C-alpha positions as CSV (number, residue, x, y, z in Angstrom):
1,X,-43.9,44.4,-20.7
2,X,-40.2,45.9,-20.1
3,X,-40.8,49.8,-19.7
4,X,-44.0,49.5,-21.0
5,X,-47.2,50.4,-19.1
6,X,-50.3,48.4,-20.4
7,X,-53.2,49.1,-19.8
8,X,-56.1,46.5,-18.7
9,X,-57.7,45.0,-21.9
10,X,-60.7,45.6,-23.7
11,X,-62.7,42.5,-25.2
12,X,-64.8,43.0,-28.0
13,X,-66.8,39.7,-29.3
14,X,-66.6,39.9,-33.3
15,X,-69.6,38.4,-35.8
16,X,-67.5,39.1,-39.2
17,X,-64.4,40.9,-39.6
18,X,-63.1,42.1,-43.1
19,X,-59.5,42.5,-43.3
20,X,-58.1,44.9,-46.8
21,X,-54.0,45.0,-47.2
22,X,-52.5,47.8,-48.6
23,X,-51.0,48.4,-52.2
24,X,-47.3,49.6,-52.1
25,X,-48.6,52.8,-52.6
26,X,-50.2,53.1,-49.7
27,X,-53.8,52.8,-51.1
28,X,-56.1,49.6,-49.7
29,X,-55.8,46.6,-52.1
30,X,-60.0,46.4,-52.6
31,X,-59.4,43.3,-54.8
32,X,-57.2,41.2,-52.4
33,X,-60.1,42.0,-49.6
34,X,-61.4,39.0,-47.4
35,X,-64.6,38.6,-45.1
36,X,-65.0,36.1,-42.4
37,X,-68.3,35.4,-40.7
38,X,-67.9,33.2,-37.6
39,X,-71.3,31.6,-35.9
40,X,-69.1,31.4,-32.3
41,X,-67.9,35.1,-32.1
42,X,-64.4,35.5,-32.2
43,X,-63.3,38.2,-29.5
44,X,-61.4,41.3,-30.2
45,X,-58.5,42.1,-27.3
46,X,-57.4,45.8,-27.3
47,X,-54.7,47.5,-25.2
48,X,-53.2,50.9,-24.7
49,X,-49.8,51.3,-23.6
50,X,-47.5,53.8,-22.9
51,X,-43.4,54.1,-22.9
52,X,-41.7,54.4,-19.7
53,X,-38.4,55.5,-20.2
54,X,-36.2,53.7,-17.5
55,X,-35.8,54.9,-13.8
56,X,-32.5,57.6,-13.3
57,X,-33.1,58.7,-17.1
58,X,-32.5,62.3,-17.5
59,X,-34.9,64.2,-19.5
60,X,-37.0,61.5,-20.7
61,X,-40.8,61.9,-20.9
62,X,-43.2,59.1,-21.4
63,X,-45.0,58.5,-25.2
64,X,-47.8,56.4,-26.5
65,X,-47.1,53.6,-28.2
66,X,-49.3,51.9,-30.7
67,X,-51.8,49.9,-28.7
68,X,-52.0,45.7,-28.9
69,X,-54.7,44.4,-30.8
70,X,-55.1,41.1,-31.0
71,X,-57.8,38.1,-31.4
72,X,-59.0,35.2,-28.9
73,X,-61.1,32.8,-28.6
74,X,-62.5,30.0,-25.3
75,X,-60.7,27.0,-25.3
76,X,-64.2,25.1,-25.4
77,X,-64.3,27.6,-28.6
78,X,-65.3,25.6,-31.8
79,X,-62.3,26.9,-33.5
80,X,-62.7,26.9,-37.2
81,X,-60.5,26.9,-40.5
82,X,-62.1,29.9,-40.9
83,X,-60.5,31.1,-37.0
84,X,-57.4,29.8,-38.7
85,X,-56.9,31.1,-42.1
86,X,-58.0,35.0,-40.5
87,X,-55.1,34.5,-38.1
88,X,-53.0,33.2,-40.5
89,X,-53.9,35.6,-42.9
90,X,-52.9,38.8,-40.8
91,X,-49.7,37.2,-40.2
92,X,-48.7,35.4,-43.5
93,X,-46.9,38.7,-44.8
94,X,-45.2,40.1,-41.6
95,X,-44.5,43.8,-42.9
96,X,-47.4,44.4,-44.6
97,X,-50.0,46.2,-42.8
98,X,-53.8,45.5,-42.9
99,X,-57.3,47.8,-42.2
100,X,-59.2,45.8,-40.3
101,X,-63.0,45.2,-39.7
102,X,-65.3,44.3,-37.3
103,X,-68.6,43.8,-36.5
104,X,-70.3,43.0,-33.2
105,X,-74.4,42.0,-33.2
106,X,-76.2,44.0,-31.0
107,X,-79.2,46.1,-31.1
108,X,-77.8,47.3,-34.6
109,X,-74.7,46.2,-35.1
110,X,-71.4,47.7,-33.7
111,X,-68.1,48.7,-36.2
112,X,-65.1,49.2,-35.7
113,X,-62.5,49.6,-37.8
114,X,-58.5,49.8,-37.5
115,X,-57.4,51.3,-40.8
116,X,-53.6,50.1,-39.7
117,X,-53.2,46.9,-38.8
118,X,-49.6,45.4,-38.4
119,X,-48.4,42.2,-37.4
120,X,-46.2,41.5,-34.5
121,X,-44.4,38.2,-34.9
122,X,-43.9,37.0,-31.4
123,X,-45.1,33.1,-31.2
124,X,-45.9,33.0,-27.8
125,X,-48.1,36.1,-27.7
126,X,-46.3,37.0,-25.2
127,X,-46.7,40.9,-25.5
128,X,-50.1,40.7,-25.2
129,X,-52.4,39.3,-21.9
130,X,-54.2,36.0,-23.6
131,X,-58.0,37.5,-22.6
132,X,-60.5,36.4,-20.2
133,X,-59.3,33.4,-18.4
134,X,-59.6,30.2,-20.4
135,X,-59.0,31.9,-24.0
136,X,-56.3,31.2,-26.7
137,X,-54.3,34.4,-28.5
138,X,-54.7,32.9,-32.1
139,X,-52.9,36.1,-33.6
140,X,-51.8,39.9,-32.4
141,X,-50.7,43.0,-34.0
142,X,-50.4,47.0,-33.0
143,X,-52.9,49.6,-34.2
144,X,-50.7,52.1,-36.1
145,X,-52.0,55.5,-36.2
146,X,-52.7,56.6,-39.5
147,X,-50.5,59.2,-41.2
148,X,-52.9,61.2,-43.6
149,X,-56.4,62.0,-43.8
150,X,-58.3,59.2,-46.0
151,X,-62.4,59.1,-46.7
152,X,-63.2,55.2,-45.8
153,X,-66.5,54.3,-47.7
154,X,-69.1,52.7,-45.7
155,X,-71.4,49.3,-46.8
156,X,-74.5,51.4,-47.6
157,X,-74.0,54.2,-49.9
158,X,-77.0,55.9,-47.7
159,X,-74.5,56.2,-44.6
160,X,-71.7,58.6,-45.4
161,X,-67.6,57.5,-45.8
162,X,-65.9,57.5,-42.3
163,X,-62.8,60.1,-42.2
164,X,-59.8,58.8,-41.0
165,X,-57.9,61.4,-39.8
166,X,-53.9,61.8,-39.1
167,X,-53.2,59.6,-35.5
168,X,-56.3,58.1,-35.2
169,X,-56.1,54.3,-34.8
170,X,-59.2,53.0,-33.9
171,X,-63.3,54.5,-35.6
172,X,-65.5,52.6,-33.6
173,X,-69.7,53.5,-34.4
174,X,-72.9,51.7,-35.1
175,X,-74.6,50.6,-38.5
176,X,-78.4,49.1,-39.4
177,X,-76.1,47.1,-42.7
178,X,-75.2,43.8,-41.7
179,X,-71.3,42.5,-42.8
180,X,-71.4,41.4,-45.6
181,X,-71.7,37.5,-46.9
182,X,-69.4,35.0,-46.7
183,X,-68.7,32.7,-49.8
184,X,-65.9,29.8,-50.9
185,X,-62.1,31.0,-50.8
186,X,-59.0,29.2,-51.1
187,X,-56.5,29.6,-48.9
188,X,-53.6,27.7,-48.0
189,X,-52.6,25.7,-45.3
190,X,-55.3,23.9,-44.4
191,X,-57.6,20.7,-44.8
192,X,-60.5,21.7,-45.6
193,X,-61.3,25.5,-47.6
194,X,-62.3,28.0,-45.0
195,X,-65.1,30.5,-45.9
196,X,-64.7,34.0,-46.3
197,X,-65.6,36.4,-48.9
198,X,-64.1,39.0,-51.6
199,X,-66.8,41.6,-52.0
Protein backbone atom coordinates (compact mmCIF):
# COMPACT_ATOMS: atom_id res chain seq x y z
CA UNK A 1 0.00 0.00 0.00
CA UNK A 2 1.49 3.35 -0.99
CA UNK A 3 2.85 5.43 1.90
CA UNK A 4 1.50 2.84 4.37
CA UNK A 5 3.47 0.49 6.58
CA UNK A 6 1.26 -2.58 7.08
CA UNK A 7 2.07 -5.21 9.69
CA UNK A 8 1.91 -8.95 9.02
CA UNK A 9 -1.72 -10.06 9.30
CA UNK A 10 -3.12 -11.75 12.41
CA UNK A 11 -5.54 -14.62 11.69
CA UNK A 12 -8.35 -15.67 14.04
CA UNK A 13 -10.85 -18.46 13.29
CA UNK A 14 -14.45 -17.46 14.08
CA UNK A 15 -17.22 -19.92 14.89
CA UNK A 16 -19.80 -17.15 15.32
CA UNK A 17 -20.06 -13.50 14.28
CA UNK A 18 -22.64 -11.01 15.52
CA UNK A 19 -23.06 -7.58 13.93
CA UNK A 20 -24.97 -4.63 15.37
CA UNK A 21 -25.48 -1.46 13.31
CA UNK A 22 -25.41 1.95 14.93
CA UNK A 23 -28.46 4.15 14.64
CA UNK A 24 -28.27 7.76 13.47
CA UNK A 25 -27.83 9.03 17.03
CA UNK A 26 -24.75 6.83 17.46
CA UNK A 27 -26.34 4.19 19.70
CA UNK A 28 -26.32 0.46 18.89
CA UNK A 29 -29.53 -0.52 17.11
CA UNK A 30 -30.03 -3.84 18.87
CA UNK A 31 -33.30 -4.51 17.05
CA UNK A 32 -31.15 -4.99 13.93
CA UNK A 33 -28.56 -7.31 15.52
CA UNK A 34 -27.86 -10.46 13.52
CA UNK A 35 -25.71 -13.46 14.45
CA UNK A 36 -24.10 -15.89 12.01
CA UNK A 37 -22.86 -19.34 13.07
CA UNK A 38 -20.35 -21.41 11.06
CA UNK A 39 -19.72 -25.14 11.25
CA UNK A 40 -16.48 -24.54 9.35
CA UNK A 41 -14.99 -21.39 10.91
CA UNK A 42 -14.29 -18.33 8.82
CA UNK A 43 -11.07 -16.36 9.37
CA UNK A 44 -10.81 -12.81 10.69
CA UNK A 45 -7.78 -10.99 9.25
CA UNK A 46 -6.47 -8.07 11.33
CA UNK A 47 -3.61 -5.79 10.24
CA UNK A 48 -2.07 -2.80 12.00
CA UNK A 49 -0.88 0.01 9.74
CA UNK A 50 0.95 3.33 9.98
CA UNK A 51 0.92 6.26 7.55
CA UNK A 52 4.43 7.07 6.40
CA UNK A 53 5.04 10.57 4.98
CA UNK A 54 6.58 10.66 1.49
CA UNK A 55 10.35 10.62 1.51
CA UNK A 56 11.75 14.13 1.91
CA UNK A 57 8.60 15.64 3.48
CA UNK A 58 9.70 18.16 6.12
CA UNK A 59 7.97 18.29 9.47
CA UNK A 60 5.72 15.29 8.77
CA UNK A 61 5.54 12.47 11.31
CA UNK A 62 4.32 8.90 11.17
CA UNK A 63 0.78 8.42 12.42
CA UNK A 64 -1.36 5.40 13.13
CA UNK A 65 -4.17 4.55 10.73
CA UNK A 66 -7.23 2.45 11.58
CA UNK A 67 -6.31 -1.25 11.42
CA UNK A 68 -7.54 -3.19 8.41
CA UNK A 69 -9.99 -6.03 9.07
CA UNK A 70 -11.61 -8.59 6.83
CA UNK A 71 -13.13 -12.06 6.64
CA UNK A 72 -11.59 -14.81 4.54
CA UNK A 73 -12.21 -18.50 3.90
CA UNK A 74 -10.02 -21.21 2.46
CA UNK A 75 -10.59 -21.86 -1.23
CA UNK A 76 -11.81 -25.36 -0.35
CA UNK A 77 -14.16 -23.97 2.34
CA UNK A 78 -17.79 -24.97 1.85
CA UNK A 79 -18.89 -21.35 1.43
CA UNK A 80 -22.55 -21.10 2.41
CA UNK A 81 -25.21 -18.47 2.08
CA UNK A 82 -24.35 -17.55 5.68
CA UNK A 83 -20.84 -16.39 4.67
CA UNK A 84 -22.27 -14.45 1.73
CA UNK A 85 -24.99 -12.91 3.88
CA UNK A 86 -22.46 -11.74 6.47
CA UNK A 87 -20.34 -10.10 3.77
CA UNK A 88 -23.39 -8.49 2.17
CA UNK A 89 -24.61 -7.15 5.52
CA UNK A 90 -21.31 -5.36 6.16
CA UNK A 91 -21.19 -4.00 2.60
CA UNK A 92 -24.73 -2.96 1.77
CA UNK A 93 -24.50 0.46 3.48
CA UNK A 94 -20.92 1.70 2.92
CA UNK A 95 -21.24 4.75 5.19
CA UNK A 96 -22.80 2.86 8.08
CA UNK A 97 -20.69 1.52 10.94
CA UNK A 98 -21.20 -1.67 12.92
CA UNK A 99 -20.10 -3.28 16.13
CA UNK A 100 -18.74 -6.72 15.21
CA UNK A 101 -18.45 -9.46 17.84
CA UNK A 102 -16.69 -12.77 17.24
CA UNK A 103 -16.46 -16.03 19.15
CA UNK A 104 -13.69 -18.58 18.65
CA UNK A 105 -13.90 -22.01 20.25
CA UNK A 106 -11.01 -23.00 22.55
CA UNK A 107 -10.90 -24.41 26.11
CA UNK A 108 -13.46 -21.72 26.85
CA UNK A 109 -14.63 -19.22 24.22
CA UNK A 110 -12.36 -16.47 22.97
CA UNK A 111 -14.41 -13.31 22.46
CA UNK A 112 -13.33 -10.41 20.28
CA UNK A 113 -15.17 -7.10 19.85
CA UNK A 114 -14.46 -4.52 17.18
CA UNK A 115 -16.63 -1.62 18.43
CA UNK A 116 -16.62 0.36 15.15
CA UNK A 117 -16.24 -1.53 11.85
CA UNK A 118 -16.56 0.54 8.66
CA UNK A 119 -16.67 -1.18 5.29
CA UNK A 120 -14.01 -0.31 2.70
CA UNK A 121 -15.18 -0.31 -0.90
CA UNK A 122 -12.42 -2.28 -2.62
CA UNK A 123 -13.88 -4.82 -5.08
CA UNK A 124 -10.54 -6.57 -5.54
CA UNK A 125 -9.80 -6.52 -1.80
CA UNK A 126 -6.32 -5.26 -2.67
CA UNK A 127 -6.03 -3.19 0.50
CA UNK A 128 -5.58 -6.20 2.72
CA UNK A 129 -3.39 -9.26 2.64
CA UNK A 130 -5.71 -11.99 1.28
CA UNK A 131 -4.89 -14.17 4.25
CA UNK A 132 -3.03 -17.43 4.35
CA UNK A 133 -2.14 -19.05 1.01
CA UNK A 134 -5.19 -20.53 -0.64
CA UNK A 135 -7.68 -18.13 0.95
CA UNK A 136 -10.29 -15.83 -0.59
CA UNK A 137 -11.32 -12.52 1.02
CA UNK A 138 -15.06 -11.81 1.24
CA UNK A 139 -15.24 -8.38 2.87
CA UNK A 140 -12.81 -5.72 4.10
CA UNK A 141 -13.17 -2.84 6.54
CA UNK A 142 -11.43 -0.53 8.97
CA UNK A 143 -11.49 -0.89 12.76
CA UNK A 144 -12.11 2.74 13.72
CA UNK A 145 -11.26 4.06 17.17
CA UNK A 146 -14.16 4.52 19.58
CA UNK A 147 -15.00 8.19 20.22
CA UNK A 148 -16.54 7.95 23.68
CA UNK A 149 -16.75 5.68 26.72
CA UNK A 150 -19.47 3.08 26.33
CA UNK A 151 -20.34 -0.02 28.40
CA UNK A 152 -20.90 -3.05 26.17
CA UNK A 153 -23.22 -5.71 27.67
CA UNK A 154 -22.18 -9.36 27.77
CA UNK A 155 -24.45 -12.30 26.98
CA UNK A 156 -24.48 -13.56 30.56
CA UNK A 157 -25.85 -11.27 33.29
CA UNK A 158 -23.13 -12.73 35.54
CA UNK A 159 -20.42 -11.12 33.39
CA UNK A 160 -19.68 -7.44 33.85
CA UNK A 161 -20.12 -5.22 30.76
CA UNK A 162 -16.99 -4.43 28.79
CA UNK A 163 -15.68 -0.88 28.98
CA UNK A 164 -15.12 0.63 25.54
CA UNK A 165 -12.85 3.63 26.11
CA UNK A 166 -12.03 6.39 23.59
CA UNK A 167 -9.33 5.31 21.17
CA UNK A 168 -10.03 1.57 21.54
CA UNK A 169 -10.51 -0.33 18.27
CA UNK A 170 -10.49 -3.93 19.53
CA UNK A 171 -11.22 -5.80 22.77
CA UNK A 172 -10.14 -9.42 23.29
CA UNK A 173 -11.18 -11.53 26.26
CA UNK A 174 -12.55 -14.98 27.14
CA UNK A 175 -15.97 -16.17 28.20
CA UNK A 176 -17.67 -19.37 29.31
CA UNK A 177 -20.92 -18.28 27.64
CA UNK A 178 -21.72 -19.78 24.25
CA UNK A 179 -22.46 -17.38 21.38
CA UNK A 180 -26.12 -16.75 20.54
CA UNK A 181 -27.94 -19.48 18.61
CA UNK A 182 -28.94 -19.04 15.01
CA UNK A 183 -32.37 -19.10 13.50
CA UNK A 184 -33.73 -18.45 9.97
CA UNK A 185 -33.89 -14.82 8.90
CA UNK A 186 -34.70 -13.42 5.48
CA UNK A 187 -31.86 -11.48 3.88
CA UNK A 188 -32.18 -10.54 0.21
CA UNK A 189 -30.00 -11.58 -2.67
CA UNK A 190 -29.45 -15.31 -2.22
CA UNK A 191 -31.41 -18.30 -3.50
CA UNK A 192 -31.56 -20.06 -0.12
CA UNK A 193 -32.48 -18.51 3.20
CA UNK A 194 -29.25 -17.88 5.14
CA UNK A 195 -29.13 -18.58 8.83
CA UNK A 196 -28.76 -15.88 11.41
CA UNK A 197 -30.40 -14.74 14.59
CA UNK A 198 -31.80 -11.57 16.04
CA UNK A 199 -31.48 -12.05 19.81
